[in-house]
Each structure stands twice: as structure tokens, then as C-alpha cells.
N, C-alpha and C positions, 0 to 999 in steps of 0.2 A: 638574686641569690639563685634565678635558675640557671645560671651560667656556671656557675659554681658546682652547681650540682650536678651538671652533665660534666664535669670535668673532674669531679671525685666519684662518680660513678665506675669507671674502671678499676680505682682501688678497693671500692665494695663489693665490686662482682670478685678481684683478687681473692678477698679473704671470703666469701660465700662459697665460695670453688675448693679453697684451704681446708675449710670449715666441714663442707661435704666428703672432702678427700679424708679427712680424721677420720668422721663418724662410718663412713663405710670399710676404712682400716677398721674399728673397733668393732663396728657389725658382724664382717665376718671374720676376721682374724681373733678379734678378742683384744688388740691393745690398740693402742695410739700410735698412729704415721710408723713408727718402726716397733721393733721385737724388742722384749723388754730385754738386760742386763742380765747375765748370769752369776754374775758376783755374789747376787745375795747369796744365793746358794753356797755357790763356793765358800765363802768367807764363814759359814757353819761349821768347816772342819777344822780345826789346826792342825793335823796331819792324817796322812793319809796311810791304812794299811795296805788294801789289795782295791785296786782298778781294773775291773771287768767290760768288756763290750759284749752283748749276744748280740748275734744277727740270726736274720733268718733263712739266710743258706748257704752259714759258713758256721765254723766252729769258733768257741768262745776263744776273745784273746785276752791276754792278760797282763800286768806289769808295766812299767814305765814305758814303754815302745807300744802299746796301746794307747796310753794316754795321748802320747806326742803325736802319735798317728792320727788318732781322732780331733786332737786338738789345731791342724793340719789344716782339716777337713773343714773348720767352721765357718757357716757365710750367714751374714748378717743381713742379706735382703730380706729385706718385706717379703712375707707368702712365702718365702722360701725354707727347704727344711732345713729345721733349726739344731740338726748333729753335733753336737762337736763343739756347741757355745759352752757348756760345764766343763768339759776338757781345757779349754781354751783358758778359762777364768782359774781353773786349779793350775793349769801350768806357767799364767800371769804369776799366781800367790806362791808361785815354785813349792806347791804339795803335789809331790809324785809319789807314789807308792812306794814305800818298805820293803813291801813281799812280790817277788813275779808271778806270785801264785793266783789262781782266778777264784773268786767266790764261791760260795755253793751255787749251782744251777736252782734250788731250791727258794734260793731269797729273792728270784726272779718273778717264782710264783708268791712269796709272800707279801712281794711291793704292789704287785698288780692285786693281791685283796682286801692291803690298805686302804686302797682307792678305791676298790670298790664299796668297802665298809661305808667309806666317805661320801656314798653318791654321787661322785666322780668320772665312774667311768661311763664314756660315751660309748651307748650301744650303735649300731651299724643301721641303714636302712633297708630295706627289704633287696636281696640279693649280693648283701655285704658280709658276710657272717664272720669274718678275723675281724673284727673292728677293736676287739677286747685282748685282741693276743698282742701285747705289750714285749717289744724289743728296745735294746739301746745300751746305754752305759750305765753303770754302777760304785759310785765310788763307797767304800766303808772306811771309816777313820775315827779321830776322836775329836771330840770339840774343845774349849779352850778349860773347860771344869774336869778334863779326860775322861767322858762319857763317849758309849758308841753311839753312833750317827752313822746312818746311811742318806747319800744323796745319789738319786737314781733322773737320768734323763731320759726317759721313755715316747716312743712313737706309737699308737697302734695302727691297725688295719685303716684301709679305707672306710671311710663314714659313708659317702655317698662318691662320684663321681671325680675321682683325683685329689678329695679331701681327705685330708687324715688328722688326728688327734695327736697334740704333745702333751708331757708332761711333766714336770721339774718337782719333783719331789724329795723333800726332807725329811726323814723318820729319824725319830728315839729309837732305840733298845731295848729292851727292860733286861735285867739279872737272866732271866728265861729263855732268852730272845726271840721275845714276843715283838713284833715293830709296833710302832705307834703313829701315826702319820701327823707334821707337826707343822710341817708348811708344805702349801702346792699351790703351783703356778701353770695355770693352764692358758693355751692357745692353739689355734690350726693354722697350717699349712698345704699348699697346692705340689703337686707334682704333674708338670704337663698340663698344670690347670693354666689362672690366671695371676698367679705370681707376677711382681713385677708391672702389673698391666693395670692392677685395679684401681691406682690412685689414676692414672694417667685417662683412666676411660671415666674415672667420675667425674673430675676437674674437667673434660670435654665435655661430658651431658649437661653438667651446674653453667659452665662458662659459658658455652657457645649460645645457648638459647639469649642470656641475660645479654651477651655480647650483639649480638642482631637488635633486639629490641633496644638498646644503648644507640647504636646505629641509626636506626629509623628514627629514634627519638630525636636524635642529633639531627639530620637530614631535614624531618619534617618543622624544626626551631629554624636551619639555618633559612630554609624554603619561605619562612612565613616573612621570616625579616626581610629576605629579598624581594621579595610580595609587597610586602608595607613600605619600603624604600620606592619600589617601583611606583606603586601608589601614588605616595608622596610630589614627587616626579611629575606624575601627568597632570597632577592637578597645579 
């Protein structure tokens, strides 16, 4: 029984390491292991009228060119900037905007206000005043029932060193133009931080001590067998 446990121990260590990686990802990024798909947000639109990308240091870009450009930049690596994921999901569904014009600049402010009203807007730590300054992509269109829908993929400023919030929001538009949040997905990402390394570091921290303990146990067990056999032969 003891021998079986010794040989099964590496499998148990691997399972512990994977569980620890998943838990660390959930606690730090807000999702298990890999970033969630943006296909759910894209599925809320049956057609797209306008697509606009708002940047911090550049004028807005719009239309099919802006959507395809954003889609080409999509990165699905754990912990990386999630820009372009909603655009890529829209492009995959062939939901290109029918108009090349940009949405009104006030729409970005209205979306931010709706996220804040839901209590989901993240504030920055001391010394990080721009956490609530949101930029990103906005698709305006209609759902299967013909109702106006807004889908936004926004990033905030730094909340702490290299640590940024990401909001993937679906908003309904009332007849008078008011926005109401109907769906929100939130998680974190890093820029020049530990993106891509969190899993490796967690697995190393968990697995190495357990493997060392396993090696010590196996060594002790083998030495004990050797001395018992030696004692029997000497007797």
C-alpha cells in the first residue's frame, strides 16, 4: 500500500499544482486559467450599425476598418491586454458595421456612468487617479428583436502598478436613449507585469516543496529497506 502511494504521489502533486494555478488565476485575474470568450457579448447583436474605438492618445477610429484592425490585435494569452477580443468575435460572426461614422463621444461617458451605477467601476489605489478613465471599443446595433443594443469592451487606467481593469458590457438602449446595463463581465490584466508567468510561478511554488518531500520520503523508504535486508543477512 505504501509503495503504491509513493508512486501515485507525483500524480497527486501535479493535480495540486494545477488546482493552485487555477485558483491563483481566479484570485488575481478573475477567471479560471484562460480568459473567457467574448462570443457571448457578440451574440447579443444581430446587426451592427457603428463600431468605434476610443484611444487615450489618438482620435477615435470607426467603421469596418477599425473593427478589423482591432480584431487583428486580439490576444488570448492569460493576463494580457484583452483588446480586440470583442472585435474578433464580431468579425467571426461577420457582423461588420453598416456605417463608417463614429458613435457620439458622449456614449463613452454614458457607458462609464452605467458601469459606475452598477457598482462595478474599480477605483485606483493611492497615486493612481486614472483608474476610472475608460477607453476601448463600442459596437452599436440591434438584437434579434430589433432593439438597440450597445456592446462595449473598455479598459480602465492603472488600479495599481501595471494592473488594469477590463469591462465587457452589454447595454440596452431605451426609447429616450438611456443606457441600462444588462450584462457585465469583468476581469484584470497586466501591462509589463506578471502576465504569462503567474501560472508558472504558482506551479513552481506549490510543486517544488511537495516534490522535495516526496523525494525525501522515497529515499528514506529505500534506505530503510536496504538496512533491513542488510540486518537480515548479517543475522
